[in-house]
Residue, then its C-alpha position, 0 to 999 in steps of 0.5 A: x580392252x581398257x587400254x583400247x577404251x583410254x585410247x579412244x577417250x584419249x583420242x575423242x578429247x584430243x578431237x574436241x580440242x582441236x576442234x575449240x581450237x581451230x574456231x578459236x583461231x578464227x575469232x580475233x581477240x576483244x580489240x580486233x573486233x574493233x578493227x573498224x576503229x583502227x588507224x589502218x581502217x581509216x587509213x583503207x577507207x581514206x585510199x578507196x575513195x576521195x569524196x569523203x574523209x576518215x578520221x578518229x571520233x571513237x577511241x580505239x578500244x569503245x566496245x563494239x556494243x556500245x557503238x551498236x547500242x547507238x543504232x536504235x531503229x529496230x529491224x521490223x521498222x518497215x513495219x511501222x511506216x506512216x502511210x505517205x502524205x499525198x501533197x496538196x501542191x503540185x511538185x512540177x511547178x516548184x523550183x528547188x535550189x540547189x543548196x539549201x540549208x534550214x540554219x540559214x532559211x530559219x535563223x530565228x529557230x535555235x534549235x536547227x543548229x543544235x546538236x544532241x547527244x542521245x549517251x548510251x542509249x538506243x534513243x536515235x528514233x526519239x532524237x530525230x523525231x523531237x529535234x525535227x518537232x522542235x524546229x517544225x514548232x518554230x517553223x510554223x510559228x514564224x520564230x515566234x514559239x521556241x518549244x524544245x521537246x523532250x527526248x527523255x519524255x518521248x523515249x521513256x513513256x512511249x509504249x507503242x514506240x518500242x523498246x525505249x533505250x533497246x530501239x525504237x520505230x520513228x513512224x510510232x514516234x510521230x503518231x505518238x506525238x499526234x495522239x498523246x503529246x510530249x512535253x518539254x525538256x532540255x539536254x542532260x545537265x540542263x533545267x530547261x523546260x518539263x523534263x530535261x534527258x537523264x542519261x548522261x553524255x559518255x566519252x566515246x570520242x578520244x579526248x573529253x571528262x566525260x565518263x567512260x561508255x558502257x554500252x549498258x543502262x535502262x530506259x528511264x521511267x516514265x514519269x508524268x510530272x515535271x522537274x522540281x521548281x518547273x512552274x508549268x504542269x505536265x499535262x498542260x505542258x503537252x504539246x501535240x502535232x496535227x498530222x503525222x506522215x511519211x514523205x514519198x522517197x524521191x528526191x524533189x518530195x523531201x526536198x519540198x517536204x523540208x523547204x515547206x515544213x522544216x527538217x525531217x527524220x530519216x532512217x538508214x543503215x550504218x556501216x562500220x565505216x560511217x563510224x569514222x566519218x569526218x567531213x566530205x561526202x560519205x559514200x560507204x566503201x567498207x566494213x559490216x552493217x552495225x544496225x539501223x539508225x535515226x537521224x534529221x536532214x536539214x538541207x541539202x546541195x553539192x560538193x566536187x559534183x557530188x550531190x548529198x543531203x546535209x543531215x544533224x546526228x545525236x552523237x554530240x558536236x565531237x562526232x564527225x563535222x561538228x555533229x553533222x554528216x553529208x551523204x550521197x543524195x539521189x541514189x537512196x544510198x544506205x536507205x536514207x531516202x527511203x524511211x522519211x517521217x514528218x509531221x505538221x504541229x498543232 
């Protein structure tokens, strides 16, 4: 009886071990989890399509958790979309050019040409917002006012916007601008404005001198005071929006909004292949979804008969096409046309 019990125990343990081994056999090692960053994956992308070129933006050993954290638009973003603005003009009467680039349209507004770096923080929802807000203040002042809205202030102080570095809602960011206001602030390491960004850029690219990316890091604390030496008090540095809204998802509505008021913020789904974008017009061809990401659309055009949106990312100028990318226009590709947010400065 004792021998039978021992055999049964042995067989039970063996079965458990076999199940564990089987499960582990289906799990790739840590570095294999980043297959989408491998040279083989990049070659596959380039062999499958011809509208865009993939290349190495991130080192092959960058943790997947870091890359996923860059996608800071929370999954329930659709619940926080603002009402669609009914335009005061007749879209049918407005002629839209084949090509449009806000950098060329408003050359006296330097923020339009700026590529920011969100660092190891899921703050894209805030970056896309403050970038477009900065552009619009300049545009609506005919180039007379250049106010660099602080991503630090928005990420750290907007409780209604979500969870700071752990993700947020673009629509809520624009509402906060209207209700509360946002102070000025430049990029990390600058003395620009009231509250410059405090999260350092990290080295997610192939070569560079920055600190390695960890994928970790808390949201900076909310400080309703300006940096030492800044001459304007926090409360007086707050700049507000007059109104905020969503833009209808048809192409012409988005184009006319950009032509009339400046760049807009958009949210879209990022897939693994997008991370390797280098040039051309992006179309998703392979890989799993990594998350929702917010960016700034500043124009459009046609390249090799493929219509595109011209977009500024916030992963610094080492990524992609000097920080920019183009994505297929007119098919709501990856949801790029279904979550457009904007506003008018006060």
